PADO-686054 format. One line per 8 residues: for each residue x, z, y of C-alpha. Coordinates in nm, 3 decimals. Layout:
residues N
X Z Y; ... .
END
This chain:
residues 275
0.000 0.000 0.000; 0.113 -0.076 0.355; -0.007 0.191 0.597; -0.007 0.084 0.961; -0.022 0.411 1.150; -0.100 0.452 1.520; 0.112 0.723 1.681; -0.096 0.759 1.997 .
0.059 0.826 2.336; 0.305 1.081 2.467; 0.521 1.233 2.197; 0.544 1.286 1.821; 0.258 1.539 1.826; 0.000 1.275 1.923; -0.024 1.151 1.566; -0.356 1.213 1.389 .
-0.389 1.434 1.081; -0.482 1.126 0.875; -0.174 0.948 1.002; 0.049 1.240 0.914; -0.102 1.262 0.566; -0.029 0.892 0.509; 0.332 0.922 0.623; 0.399 1.214 0.392 .
0.298 1.020 0.080; 0.502 0.711 0.164; 0.835 0.625 0.008; 0.964 0.437 0.316; 0.886 0.479 0.685; 0.946 0.218 0.954; 0.889 0.273 1.325; 0.821 -0.031 1.540 .
1.015 -0.031 1.864; 0.969 -0.374 2.023; 0.620 -0.379 2.179; 0.619 -0.023 2.308; 0.806 0.305 2.296; 0.714 0.668 2.296; 0.816 0.825 2.623; 1.054 1.040 2.421 .
1.182 0.725 2.253; 1.426 0.683 2.538; 1.596 1.010 2.448; 1.868 1.002 2.178; 1.707 1.309 2.019; 1.373 1.132 1.971; 1.418 1.012 1.614; 1.522 1.353 1.476 .
1.216 1.505 1.646; 0.989 1.260 1.467; 1.166 1.302 1.136; 1.145 1.681 1.159; 0.770 1.682 1.223; 0.687 1.406 0.976; 0.925 1.533 0.707; 1.059 1.184 0.638 .
1.357 0.967 0.724; 1.255 0.689 0.963; 1.401 0.340 0.997; 1.361 0.190 1.345; 1.225 -0.166 1.328; 1.349 -0.352 1.635; 1.225 -0.693 1.756; 1.475 -0.879 1.538 .
1.359 -0.701 1.224; 0.985 -0.729 1.295; 1.003 -1.099 1.380; 1.268 -1.217 1.135; 1.269 -0.974 0.841; 0.908 -0.851 0.812; 0.891 -0.985 0.457; 1.141 -0.717 0.357 .
0.891 -0.449 0.457; 0.608 -0.628 0.280; 0.805 -0.668 -0.043; 0.872 -0.295 -0.043; 0.501 -0.227 0.018; 0.414 -0.439 -0.286; 0.585 -0.184 -0.510; 0.544 0.144 -0.322 .
0.362 0.311 -0.034; 0.523 0.210 0.295; 0.429 0.325 0.646; 0.474 0.114 0.957; 0.445 0.332 1.266; 0.316 0.188 1.592; 0.300 0.355 1.932; -0.060 0.370 2.056 .
-0.305 0.189 1.830; -0.196 -0.057 1.557; -0.381 -0.349 1.713; -0.251 -0.308 2.066; -0.014 -0.601 1.999; -0.054 -0.935 1.819; 0.266 -0.862 1.623; 0.074 -0.619 1.408 .
-0.215 -0.857 1.346; 0.041 -1.104 1.215; 0.183 -0.833 0.987; -0.161 -0.766 0.838; -0.225 -1.137 0.777; 0.112 -1.180 0.607; 0.057 -0.871 0.394; -0.284 -0.988 0.274 .
-0.146 -1.334 0.196; 0.119 -1.166 -0.022; -0.146 -0.958 -0.199; -0.034 -0.630 -0.039; -0.310 -0.380 0.032; -0.325 -0.259 0.392; -0.474 0.057 0.538; -0.492 0.101 0.915 .
-0.504 0.443 1.079; -0.611 0.421 1.442; -0.512 0.631 1.742; -0.539 0.639 2.121; -0.393 0.346 2.311; -0.324 0.249 2.670; -0.644 0.045 2.672; -0.864 0.353 2.655 .
-0.627 0.609 2.809; -0.643 0.430 3.146; -0.995 0.569 3.183; -0.830 0.890 3.307; -0.796 0.734 3.654; -1.173 0.718 3.690; -1.235 0.346 3.656; -1.500 0.281 3.394 .
-1.367 0.102 3.088; -1.667 -0.126 3.044; -1.597 -0.267 3.391; -1.258 -0.402 3.280; -1.208 -0.778 3.265; -0.947 -0.976 3.075; -0.617 -0.791 3.037; -0.300 -0.963 3.157 .
0.073 -0.932 3.094; 0.332 -0.963 3.370; 0.683 -1.073 3.262; 1.007 -1.030 3.453; 1.077 -1.321 3.687; 1.418 -1.486 3.678; 1.583 -1.729 3.918; 1.462 -2.024 3.710 .
1.148 -1.885 3.541; 0.860 -1.749 3.751; 0.543 -1.788 3.539; 0.209 -1.718 3.703; -0.050 -1.803 3.439; -0.193 -1.453 3.483; -0.307 -1.545 3.837; -0.616 -1.738 3.719 .
-0.719 -1.446 3.499; -0.700 -1.203 3.790; -0.901 -1.449 3.998; -1.173 -1.475 3.732; -1.193 -1.097 3.697; -1.214 -1.050 4.074; -1.488 -1.313 4.097; -1.692 -1.106 3.852 .
-1.607 -0.777 4.026; -1.411 -0.655 3.723; -1.093 -0.450 3.707; -0.771 -0.604 3.571; -0.533 -0.406 3.351; -0.182 -0.545 3.374; 0.051 -0.470 3.087; 0.406 -0.435 3.213 .
0.525 -0.496 2.862; 0.810 -0.738 2.909; 1.035 -0.465 2.772; 1.382 -0.607 2.733; 1.536 -0.405 2.452; 1.794 -0.563 2.222; 1.733 -0.913 2.357; 2.011 -1.170 2.338 .
2.166 -1.304 2.657; 2.121 -1.674 2.730; 2.497 -1.727 2.725; 2.535 -1.569 2.380; 2.254 -1.782 2.236; 2.427 -2.096 2.363; 2.746 -1.987 2.186; 2.565 -1.897 1.864 .
2.647 -1.528 1.895; 2.423 -1.226 1.942; 2.519 -1.029 2.249; 2.235 -0.809 2.369; 2.123 -0.740 2.724; 2.105 -0.381 2.850; 1.759 -0.223 2.804; 1.525 -0.299 3.093 .
1.170 -0.184 3.164; 0.932 -0.321 3.425; 0.809 -0.082 3.693; 0.486 -0.078 3.889; 0.693 -0.163 4.197; 0.842 -0.477 4.041; 0.503 -0.590 3.914; 0.343 -0.555 4.257 .
0.631 -0.736 4.425; 0.588 -1.027 4.184; 0.209 -1.028 4.227; 0.245 -1.053 4.604; 0.495 -1.337 4.563; 0.254 -1.528 4.340; -0.035 -1.469 4.580; 0.169 -1.604 4.868 .
0.272 -1.909 4.665; -0.092 -1.986 4.586; -0.201 -1.925 4.944; -0.523 -1.769 4.816; -0.711 -1.446 4.864; -0.731 -1.311 4.509; -0.525 -1.004 4.586; -0.309 -0.902 4.876 .
-0.116 -0.624 5.042; -0.436 -0.421 5.099; -0.587 -0.470 4.753; -0.667 -0.143 4.577; -0.444 -0.081 4.277; -0.370 0.210 4.047; -0.020 0.261 3.914; 0.011 0.465 3.594 .
0.323 0.592 3.420; 0.382 0.768 3.086; 0.013 0.817 3.006; -0.038 1.088 2.747; 0.278 1.274 2.846; 0.293 1.607 3.027; 0.457 1.434 3.324; 0.221 1.137 3.347 .
0.182 0.995 3.696; -0.125 0.825 3.843; -0.134 0.701 4.203; -0.398 0.480 4.364; -0.379 0.293 4.692; -0.320 -0.045 4.857; -0.060 -0.264 4.689; 0.177 -0.242 4.982 .
0.169 0.139 4.980; 0.250 0.158 4.608; 0.558 -0.059 4.653; 0.762 0.240 4.769; 0.630 0.500 4.524; 0.872 0.634 4.265; 0.673 0.633 3.941; 0.965 0.769 3.742 .
1.077 0.668 3.392; 0.888 0.410 3.180; 0.646 0.310 3.050; 0.434 0.185 3.343; 0.112 -0.013 3.376; -0.098 -0.134 3.668; -0.467 -0.179 3.738; -0.598 -0.414 4.006 .
-0.938 -0.273 4.098; -1.244 -0.491 4.121; -1.573 -0.382 4.274; -1.590 -0.004 4.245; -1.888 0.222 4.177; -1.932 0.533 4.398; -1.853 0.756 4.101; -1.531 0.562 4.037 .
-1.440 0.597 4.403; -1.500 0.971 4.392; -1.265 1.007 4.095; -1.001 0.779 4.248; -0.982 1.005 4.553; -0.796 1.260 4.339; -0.517 1.005 4.291; -0.522 0.830 4.628 .
-0.187 0.804 4.801; -0.161 1.004 5.121; -0.019 0.838 5.427 .
END
C-alpha cells in the first residue's frame, strides 16, 4: 500500500492521528520537499524532530527524485507499506495526482489521508472561502522570462467580484543553473523563496505593461506568511503599502481581494496596516 499522508501546516505536530497511525505501520517513509516545506523545514534540526515524533527514519524526496525516480517509491510500495508525506493536503499539487495515477497503473493500492492546506487556512484573514475565484501561481521573473498568463485569471476573478489567491510557490530549491545544464552537469542554485513583496512588485509591473485597471497600487491585498505556525503573519492593505512590509521567513502567499462583504471588511480591520 502507498499511503499519501498530509502533514498539515506549521510543524510536525500538525499531523492527524490517522496520518500518524499510517506512518507507524510503514516500512519506508518519504517526505516530499519540492512543492512546499514545513516552516521548520528550513531548520537543520527539522528532520530529527519529525523522526522523533513519528518514530521512523525519513528519506527526503526532492524535486529530482519525485520527478525522475518516482517509480522507485512505487516499486517499494508494491511489496510493502510505504508512506509519502506531503505538507498541507496531498492534493494541493498536481505532482501528487500524477503519483496516484502512476501507482494505480502499476497496480499499487493507494490510501490518502487528508489534512489542512493553504487553500482553507487562508480563511483566517476573514475573506470567505466560497468567494474565491481561480487560484493563480506567480513565478520569479528573470531578465529574459517575465510570464504574465496569470493576469487574465485575475481579471476574470475581479470581473466577477471574486478574490484571487496567489501561490508564491516558485520555490527554487535544488534547481540546476542554466549554465550547468548547458554543460551537462548538475550544479544547483542556492535556495530561494518568493516573498509577498516580490510578488506585488511583479504584479504592478505586469499591470503597467498591460495598461489596464485590473489591479493597481491601491488595490486591497492580504499578505500571509507561515500560516499554521505560532509566528504566522497576516497584514492587509493597499498593494503599495505592503511593498515595504517585512513578512519574515517563508512560506508566503498573497490574496488580491475582490468585492468584499461587510462582515469580511470587519474581520479584515484586525489585520489592516496602520499608516
